[in-house]
N, C-alpha and C positions, 0 to 999 in steps of 0.2 A: 505495500500498499504507500504511497504517495499523497503528498498536499502542498498547495502553496498556501505559502502567504505574506500577504503584501501591506506593506505601510505606505500609506500615500497622500502625500502631506501637501503643502500650497509651494514647498521650494524643490523636494526631490521624492521621489516612488521608489522605494526596495521593495524586490521580489526574492524571496527565499524556497527553495525547493526542498523538503526535507523526506524522507521515508517514515515509517510508523513508529519509530522510536524517538524519532524527534530529532535525527542527526540530519544537520543539514549539507545535502549533496550538491547543490549549487546557487548562486546568487546573481542577480544583475540588478543596476541603478537606470533610473531615466528623469526625467524632469518632474515638476509635479502637476499635479492630478486631481486639485481641488475643483469640484463637480459646479460650485456658484461663480468660480472665478475664469476658472478655462474652459467651461463649456465640456458637452459631450463629446464632439468629434476629436478635441486635443484630447480630453481621458482615455477615449477609446485606443486611441493611436500608442501613447502613452503604456498602458495597462497590456495591450497587444505585443508591443516589443519587450517589457519586461518578463513577462510571462515567457514568451518565447524564448528570450536569449537564456531565464535560467532553469529551462530544462534541454534545452541545446539538442543533440542529437540524440539523446536518450529516448528512448521508445517506452515513455511513460504517459499515464493518462490517469491524471490528478484525481483522486476520491473526494475530496472536497477542496476548496478553496472559502481562504477568508481575506476580505478586501478591507483594511481599516481605513477609512477615505474622509478626507478633511470633507466639513461641508453635506454630509448624509447622515441627516436626523429626522427627516419628514417621511410619509410614505412613499410620496413622489419622487422623492432622490431616490432610493431603495430600490425603485421600480425602475426608474433611467439607467442604474448601475447593471441589474439584471438585464436590461435590453441590451444594452453594450457587451455583457456577457455573452449573451445569445448571438448576438450578430459576430462575435470574434471567435466562436464555434465550441467553446469548453460547456462540455455538457455534464460536470461536475455540480456536488452538492455546493453552492454558491452561498455564503454567509456576508453580510454588510452590514461593517460594525464603525461606528465613529471612531477616527483615529485614537481618541484620546483613552480608548476600552483597550485597544491593543497595548499602547504604553503602558497602560495600568498593569495588564497581564505579564506585559515583559518586566516588568520592575517588581510585582507583587505575588505574583502568582494568581491563584484562584479565587482567594478570599476575601474581606473587606480590607479596603486601602482609598486611596486617593492619589490623583497625580494632577499635577499642574504642569500643564506644556505651554513654554513661550519659544515660539518658533518666530516668522514672521507675523504670525498673530498669537492669541492666547486663548486657553481655555482651561477651569478647571472641572474635574470630572472624579467622583465616586460613586461607588459602592457599596452597601452593608451588606452583614453576614447573612441577610434573606434575601439578597438578590436584587433589592431596590437602588437603582441609580440616580443622581442627582446630577445636575453641569450648571455651569455658569460663566459666563463669557463666550467665546466663537462666534460674534457675531459679525466679523470680517472687519475688515480695515475702513470702511466709513463709519459703523453704527457704534463700534466699540474695539475689540482686541487689547484692552489696556495692559500695558506693560510687556507687549510683543515687539519685535525687533521694529516695524513698521512705525510703533507708536512713538518708540524710543527715538528712531532717527529724522520722525517728522520732531519731534520736541527739539531735537539739537539744530535743525533747520532753521525753525523757529526763532531761537536762539540767538544764530548766527545773524539773522535779517533785522531783529531788534538790534543787535550792538551797531550795525552798521546804519539804523535811521537814528540812533542815538535814544531809541526808547527805551535798553537794556543794557545792563553791567558789561563788560567787556567779558570776553570767555575765550579758553584756550581753545575750545571747540571751533572758532573760526579758522585759524590757520590748519587744526587739522583738517576739518572735511572740505577746505580747498584743497588741499594735498591729496587729498584721498580721489577727488573728485577731477582733478587737473584743472582746477579752476584759478583764475589771477585775485579774482576780486566777488565780493557776493552778488552784483551786478548780475553776472553772468550766471546765476541760479536760475533768476529765469527763464532764459533760454534751455539751460539744461533739463531745468524739473519739465518746464510745460510745453514747449516745442519739440525737444528730441522726446517725449514722452517716457519720463523713464519709468523703468519698471520699480512697481514697489519691493520688490526685494534686492533693488538699487540703494533704495532708501534703509528699507533694514539693515543693510551691511554696514552702513553708518553707526548702527548702535555698538559695535565692539570700540570705536575708537572715544566711548564714554568712560570706559573703565580705565585708560590711560589718561584722561585728563584728570578723571577723579585722584588718581595716583598722584597727581602733579598738584593736587589741592584745587581743582577747579570748583568753582562753590555751585555755579550753572549745571556743573555735569553731575556733582553730588546730588543737587536737587531733584533732578530730572529722574534720576537712579532710584531716589529715597520713594519720588512716585511712584514709579513703574514697580518697586517692590510692595507699596501699601496697595495698590489695584491687583496684586497677583493673590496676596495675601487675604485682600477682601472677597476676592474670588473661590479662593481655598476656603474661607471662614464661612459663605453662604451655602457651598454644599457639605460641609462639616455639620453645619447646623441643621440644615434640613434633612440630612438623614440621621440626625439624632446621635452624633458620635462622637461628641465632644469630651466623653469621660472615657470612651474606649483606648484601647492599645492599638494602635493600626499602623502599617506603613503608610507614609507619603512618600510619591514619587515626583522628583523636580525631571523634566525631559525636556528635550528641546536646544537649539543651538543657543540659544540668548545665555542659558545656565553655564554652557560649554565655554562662551565667549566672555562672561561677565561672571567672573566669581564672588564677585562682591555680593552679587544677589541672590546666590546660594547660601550664603550666610546671613543675609537679611531676612530673605524669604525662611530659610529655617528659624531664626530667633521668632518672627511673628508666627510662625505656625504653632511654635512651643509655646506662647501665649493664649492659641486660640485652643488648641486641643493637647496638654501636656504631657499626655501618655504616647504620640505620635512618634513615629522612628523615621525621619526626615534623609532621606537617599537621593543622590543622583543618579538617574539612570545609566548604567554602564556598557549595556546592550544594545542592541538594532531594535527598535519598536517593533520593527516584523518577526522577532522570534514570539513575541504575543500572538500574531496574526498566526503564526506556524501552531501554538498549543490551541488556539479556537477552532483552527479548521483540522486538527487531531479530532478535539470533542466533539466536531460536527461531522467527521467520519465516522466516530465510534455511536454515534446516534445520543450523545449526552450534553449538547450543547443547550445553551438555555439562555437567551437575551436578557440583560437585565432590563426590567422594567422602570420606567421614572416617576418620581413618585411627584 
Protein backbone atom coordinates (compact mmCIF):
# COMPACT_ATOMS: atom_id res chain seq x y z
CA UNK A 1 0.00 0.00 0.00
CA UNK A 2 1.15 3.51 -0.81
CA UNK A 3 -0.20 6.96 0.00
CA UNK A 4 0.50 10.54 -0.98
CA UNK A 5 0.62 13.34 1.57
CA UNK A 6 0.52 16.90 0.24
CA UNK A 7 1.01 20.21 2.02
CA UNK A 8 -0.12 22.98 -0.33
CA UNK A 9 0.51 26.43 1.07
CA UNK A 10 0.52 29.91 -0.34
CA UNK A 11 4.25 29.85 -1.15
CA UNK A 12 5.20 26.22 -1.80
CA UNK A 13 3.71 22.77 -2.19
CA UNK A 14 5.35 19.59 -0.91
CA UNK A 15 4.23 16.09 -1.89
CA UNK A 16 5.49 12.92 -0.18
CA UNK A 17 5.04 9.34 -1.35
CA UNK A 18 5.04 6.84 1.54
CA UNK A 19 4.51 3.12 2.07
CA UNK A 20 2.17 1.48 4.58
CA UNK A 21 4.71 1.99 7.37
CA UNK A 22 4.95 5.71 6.68
CA UNK A 23 8.44 5.44 5.18
CA UNK A 24 9.06 8.22 2.67
CA UNK A 25 9.90 6.83 -0.77
CA UNK A 26 9.69 9.96 -2.90
CA UNK A 27 9.15 13.68 -2.65
CA UNK A 28 8.55 16.65 -4.90
CA UNK A 29 8.20 20.40 -4.47
CA UNK A 30 6.20 22.94 -6.43
CA UNK A 31 4.89 26.46 -6.22
CA UNK A 32 2.07 27.74 -4.06
CA UNK A 33 -1.41 26.24 -4.42
CA UNK A 34 -3.78 28.43 -2.42
CA UNK A 35 -7.18 27.89 -4.00
CA UNK A 36 -8.49 31.37 -3.18
CA UNK A 37 -5.37 33.22 -4.29
CA UNK A 38 -4.18 31.13 -7.25
CA UNK A 39 -7.42 29.75 -8.70
CA UNK A 40 -8.37 26.23 -9.78
CA UNK A 41 -6.25 26.06 -12.94
CA UNK A 42 -3.00 26.97 -11.20
CA UNK A 43 -3.74 24.63 -8.28
CA UNK A 44 -4.40 21.82 -10.75
CA UNK A 45 -1.09 22.43 -12.52
CA UNK A 46 0.88 22.42 -9.26
CA UNK A 47 -0.80 19.32 -7.83
CA UNK A 48 -0.44 17.37 -11.07
CA UNK A 49 3.26 18.19 -11.23
CA UNK A 50 4.16 17.32 -7.63
CA UNK A 51 2.20 14.06 -7.57
CA UNK A 52 3.72 12.84 -10.82
CA UNK A 53 7.20 13.88 -9.68
CA UNK A 54 6.88 12.21 -6.26
CA UNK A 55 5.76 8.89 -7.80
CA UNK A 56 8.33 9.11 -10.59
CA UNK A 57 8.88 5.87 -12.52
CA UNK A 58 7.40 3.67 -9.79
CA UNK A 59 4.43 1.48 -10.67
CA UNK A 60 2.35 2.86 -7.82
CA UNK A 61 -1.33 3.59 -7.39
CA UNK A 62 -1.89 5.43 -4.11
CA UNK A 63 -4.57 3.93 -1.89
CA UNK A 64 -5.25 7.34 -0.36
CA UNK A 65 -4.21 10.95 -0.84
CA UNK A 66 -4.41 13.65 1.79
CA UNK A 67 -4.37 17.24 0.59
CA UNK A 68 -3.68 19.81 3.26
CA UNK A 69 -4.40 22.99 1.35
CA UNK A 70 -4.62 26.63 2.33
CA UNK A 71 -7.94 28.37 1.81
CA UNK A 72 -10.10 25.22 1.89
CA UNK A 73 -12.63 25.27 4.71
CA UNK A 74 -15.98 25.59 2.91
CA UNK A 75 -17.86 22.68 1.28
CA UNK A 76 -17.66 24.34 -2.13
CA UNK A 77 -13.86 24.64 -1.79
CA UNK A 78 -13.55 20.96 -0.93
CA UNK A 79 -15.76 20.08 -3.89
CA UNK A 80 -13.53 22.17 -6.18
CA UNK A 81 -10.42 20.30 -5.04
CA UNK A 82 -12.10 16.92 -5.52
CA UNK A 83 -13.04 18.06 -9.03
CA UNK A 84 -9.40 18.96 -9.68
CA UNK A 85 -8.28 15.50 -8.54
CA UNK A 86 -10.81 13.80 -10.84
CA UNK A 87 -9.50 15.81 -13.79
CA UNK A 88 -5.93 14.84 -12.92
CA UNK A 89 -7.03 11.22 -12.97
CA UNK A 90 -6.20 9.94 -9.48
CA UNK A 91 -8.98 7.61 -8.30
CA UNK A 92 -7.65 7.07 -4.78
CA UNK A 93 -9.53 7.88 -1.58
CA UNK A 94 -8.91 11.65 -1.44
CA UNK A 95 -9.35 13.66 1.74
CA UNK A 96 -9.07 17.43 1.74
CA UNK A 97 -8.26 19.31 4.96
CA UNK A 98 -7.00 22.70 6.02
CA UNK A 99 -3.21 22.87 5.82
CA UNK A 100 -3.14 23.92 9.48
CA UNK A 101 -4.46 20.47 10.47
CA UNK A 102 -1.65 18.86 8.48
CA UNK A 103 0.93 20.95 10.36
CA UNK A 104 -0.71 20.12 13.69
CA UNK A 105 -0.61 16.36 13.03
CA UNK A 106 3.01 16.62 11.85
CA UNK A 107 4.05 18.32 15.08
CA UNK A 108 1.67 16.95 17.69
CA UNK A 109 0.35 13.62 16.44
CA UNK A 110 -3.26 12.53 16.80
CA UNK A 111 -4.13 14.00 20.20
CA UNK A 112 -5.34 17.41 21.25
CA UNK A 113 -3.14 20.37 20.43
CA UNK A 114 -2.85 23.77 18.83
CA UNK A 115 -0.85 25.02 15.88
CA UNK A 116 0.03 28.60 15.06
CA UNK A 117 1.05 28.93 11.41
CA UNK A 118 2.85 32.08 10.30
CA UNK A 119 4.01 32.03 6.70
CA UNK A 120 2.96 34.50 4.05
CA UNK A 121 -0.36 34.53 5.93
CA UNK A 122 -1.31 33.30 9.38
CA UNK A 123 -3.82 31.07 11.14
CA UNK A 124 -4.28 29.40 14.53
CA UNK A 125 -5.97 26.00 14.63
CA UNK A 126 -6.70 23.62 17.45
CA UNK A 127 -8.25 20.23 18.12
CA UNK A 128 -9.44 18.95 21.50
CA UNK A 129 -9.50 15.41 22.83
CA UNK A 130 -13.05 14.88 21.55
CA UNK A 131 -12.16 15.75 17.96
CA UNK A 132 -13.67 19.22 18.00
CA UNK A 133 -11.74 21.93 16.17
CA UNK A 134 -11.55 25.71 16.18
CA UNK A 135 -9.66 28.21 14.06
CA UNK A 136 -8.85 31.89 14.14
CA UNK A 137 -7.32 33.93 11.34
CA UNK A 138 -6.62 32.62 7.88
CA UNK A 139 -8.78 35.34 6.33
CA UNK A 140 -6.28 36.24 3.62
CA UNK A 141 -4.02 39.22 3.15
CA UNK A 142 -6.82 41.74 2.52
CA UNK A 143 -8.99 40.82 5.51
CA UNK A 144 -6.50 39.62 8.08
CA UNK A 145 -3.48 37.28 8.28
CA UNK A 146 -2.12 39.44 11.12
CA UNK A 147 1.37 38.45 12.19
CA UNK A 148 2.11 36.72 8.89
CA UNK A 149 4.88 37.66 6.51
CA UNK A 150 2.81 39.91 4.26
CA UNK A 151 1.37 41.77 7.25
CA UNK A 152 4.84 42.31 8.72
CA UNK A 153 6.35 43.31 5.37
CA UNK A 154 3.56 45.78 4.64
CA UNK A 155 3.96 47.35 8.09
CA UNK A 156 7.68 47.75 7.43
CA UNK A 157 7.05 49.41 4.06
CA UNK A 158 4.56 51.77 5.71
CA UNK A 159 7.24 52.75 8.24
CA UNK A 160 9.64 53.55 5.39
CA UNK A 161 7.26 55.86 3.55
CA UNK A 162 6.20 57.54 6.79
CA UNK A 163 9.83 58.34 7.55
CA UNK A 164 10.29 59.71 4.04
CA UNK A 165 7.23 61.95 4.46
CA UNK A 166 8.37 63.23 7.83
CA UNK A 167 5.30 61.65 9.43
CA UNK A 168 7.21 58.96 11.28
CA UNK A 169 10.54 58.42 13.01
CA UNK A 170 13.73 57.29 11.33
CA UNK A 171 14.18 53.55 11.06
CA UNK A 172 16.94 51.22 9.95
CA UNK A 173 14.31 49.48 7.87
CA UNK A 174 14.62 52.21 5.24
CA UNK A 175 18.18 51.40 4.06
CA UNK A 176 17.64 47.68 4.61
CA UNK A 177 14.49 47.51 2.49
CA UNK A 178 15.89 49.73 -0.25
CA UNK A 179 18.94 47.47 -0.52
CA UNK A 180 16.73 44.36 -0.42
CA UNK A 181 14.58 45.64 -3.29
CA UNK A 182 17.55 47.18 -5.15
CA UNK A 183 16.11 50.70 -4.96
CA UNK A 184 17.87 53.99 -4.35
CA UNK A 185 15.06 56.04 -2.76
CA UNK A 186 11.64 55.40 -1.16
CA UNK A 187 10.07 57.33 -4.05
CA UNK A 188 10.78 54.31 -6.24
CA UNK A 189 8.50 52.18 -4.06
CA UNK A 190 5.45 53.51 -5.91
CA UNK A 191 6.65 52.03 -9.19
CA UNK A 192 8.03 48.91 -7.54
CA UNK A 193 4.91 48.01 -5.60
CA UNK A 194 2.09 49.21 -7.85
CA UNK A 195 3.27 49.39 -11.45
CA UNK A 196 5.38 46.27 -11.36
CA UNK A 197 2.56 44.45 -9.55
CA UNK A 198 4.92 42.99 -6.96
CA UNK A 199 3.69 39.63 -5.70
CA UNK A 200 2.66 39.53 -2.06
CA UNK A 201 5.34 36.90 -1.42
CA UNK A 202 7.94 39.56 -2.28
CA UNK A 203 6.46 41.83 0.37
CA UNK A 204 6.38 38.90 2.80
CA UNK A 205 10.08 38.37 2.07
CA UNK A 206 10.81 41.72 3.70
CA UNK A 207 9.71 40.34 7.08
CA UNK A 208 13.05 38.64 7.75
CA UNK A 209 14.80 42.02 7.76
CA UNK A 210 13.01 43.03 10.95
CA UNK A 211 14.92 40.53 13.08
CA UNK A 212 18.20 42.15 12.00
CA UNK A 213 16.87 45.68 12.48
CA UNK A 214 15.58 44.86 15.95
CA UNK A 215 18.92 43.33 16.93
CA UNK A 216 20.40 46.73 16.09
CA UNK A 217 17.91 48.34 18.51
CA UNK A 218 15.55 49.73 15.91
CA UNK A 219 12.41 50.78 17.78
CA UNK A 220 10.13 50.61 14.75
CA UNK A 221 11.10 47.03 13.92
CA UNK A 222 10.69 46.07 17.58
CA UNK A 223 7.21 47.61 17.65
CA UNK A 224 6.09 45.81 14.48
CA UNK A 225 7.33 42.45 15.75
CA UNK A 226 5.75 43.01 19.14
CA UNK A 227 2.42 43.68 17.47
CA UNK A 228 2.88 40.59 15.30
CA UNK A 229 3.50 38.45 18.38
CA UNK A 230 0.42 39.92 20.02
CA UNK A 231 -1.74 39.09 17.02
CA UNK A 232 -0.48 35.51 16.78
CA UNK A 233 -0.92 35.04 20.52
CA UNK A 234 -4.43 36.47 20.31
CA UNK A 235 -5.38 34.03 17.56
CA UNK A 236 -4.08 31.12 19.63
CA UNK A 237 -5.92 32.41 22.71
CA UNK A 238 -9.18 32.48 20.75
CA UNK A 239 -8.77 28.85 19.69
CA UNK A 240 -7.71 27.65 23.14
CA UNK A 241 -10.59 29.48 24.80
CA UNK A 242 -13.28 28.20 22.45
CA UNK A 243 -12.05 24.64 22.90
CA UNK A 244 -11.92 25.14 26.70
CA UNK A 245 -8.30 23.96 26.85
CA UNK A 246 -6.75 26.71 29.00
CA UNK A 247 -6.11 24.37 31.92
CA UNK A 248 -5.09 21.37 29.84
CA UNK A 249 -1.62 20.00 29.13
CA UNK A 250 -1.21 19.93 25.35
CA UNK A 251 1.42 20.72 22.70
CA UNK A 252 1.37 23.99 20.76
CA UNK A 253 3.23 23.83 17.47
CA UNK A 254 4.72 26.92 15.81
CA UNK A 255 4.91 26.36 12.05
CA UNK A 256 5.77 28.42 8.99
CA UNK A 257 8.63 30.41 7.55
CA UNK A 258 8.16 33.42 9.83
CA UNK A 259 9.08 31.38 12.89
CA UNK A 260 12.15 30.06 11.07
CA UNK A 261 13.23 33.50 9.86
CA UNK A 262 12.41 35.53 12.99
CA UNK A 263 13.54 33.58 16.08
CA UNK A 264 12.52 36.47 18.32
CA UNK A 265 8.88 35.75 17.51
CA UNK A 266 9.29 32.14 18.66
CA UNK A 267 10.31 33.36 22.12
CA UNK A 268 7.67 36.09 22.19
CA UNK A 269 4.77 33.84 21.18
CA UNK A 270 6.00 31.12 23.57
CA UNK A 271 5.92 33.63 26.43
CA UNK A 272 2.42 34.76 25.50
CA UNK A 273 1.18 31.19 25.27
CA UNK A 274 2.58 30.35 28.70
CA UNK A 275 0.30 33.07 30.11
CA UNK A 276 -2.72 31.91 28.09
CA UNK A 277 -2.36 28.18 28.82
CA UNK A 278 0.31 27.59 31.51
CA UNK A 279 0.47 23.80 30.94
CA UNK A 280 1.02 23.89 27.18
CA UNK A 281 4.35 22.76 25.77
CA UNK A 282 5.41 25.02 22.91
CA UNK A 283 7.63 23.65 20.17
CA UNK A 284 8.63 24.76 16.70
CA UNK A 285 7.71 22.32 13.92
CA UNK A 286 10.89 20.41 13.10
CA UNK A 287 9.62 18.32 10.15
CA UNK A 288 7.86 19.02 6.88
CA UNK A 289 4.12 19.62 7.42
CA UNK A 290 3.50 17.10 4.63
CA UNK A 291 4.47 14.40 7.14
CA UNK A 292 1.13 15.14 8.80
CA UNK A 293 -0.63 14.69 5.46
CA UNK A 294 1.02 11.27 5.09
CA UNK A 295 -0.27 10.23 8.52
CA UNK A 296 -3.79 11.37 7.67
CA UNK A 297 -3.64 9.60 4.29
CA UNK A 298 -2.62 6.37 6.02
CA UNK A 299 -5.54 6.75 8.41
CA UNK A 300 -7.86 7.28 5.44
CA UNK A 301 -6.49 4.19 3.69
CA UNK A 302 -7.14 2.13 6.83
CA UNK A 303 -10.62 3.56 7.28
CA UNK A 304 -9.83 5.30 10.56
CA UNK A 305 -9.76 8.95 9.44
CA UNK A 306 -12.33 11.20 11.08
CA UNK A 307 -12.32 14.89 10.17
CA UNK A 308 -12.49 17.23 13.16
CA UNK A 309 -15.75 19.16 13.47
CA UNK A 310 -15.66 22.91 14.10
CA UNK A 311 -17.21 24.29 17.25
